[in-house]
Steps between C-alpha positions, in 0.01 A plus 500: 500500500706236683350609831145469372546153352485311833196703606330431168569127527361494854187687395450268203536192714237629742239546230548154351245247624635237734504156342542191714803291424418207276495182701743232393295184474792302637462675838146388562396495866521133581739209463341356185723597203413603146634171362288302744192706408563437131522126570165513682342686206630236260354233727166680475508466119692804379728407210628846403572774755471856370515712818593457866426761766493501875273724702588488870455132583344368180657385173295574189606285204344563158533281195325243282380146550529203260187615313665845451250666736620791711529408864613654826607315813522679834731332752574577862860614546475386861434130442451432126126437517304563180260779590320534168512375142331698222468386139355695208278305263 
């Protein structure tokens, strides 16, 4: 049984689907930090931040504005430019 355990573990690991490692949003590709991106989102009218993600070179900040509408601000991680602002009515 002890000899078959390593073989069984290897076989099991080969049949599991490969999942990409979850990206840490603090290692976004670009010099613009999470804190700086949050400041930009607040400057765009976001008063409560609920989620922050980074996808390659773009920060995606979700939250609510002063009228309690959902909003999302997309910010370049390369230079801090606001790429898009979406608000739900």
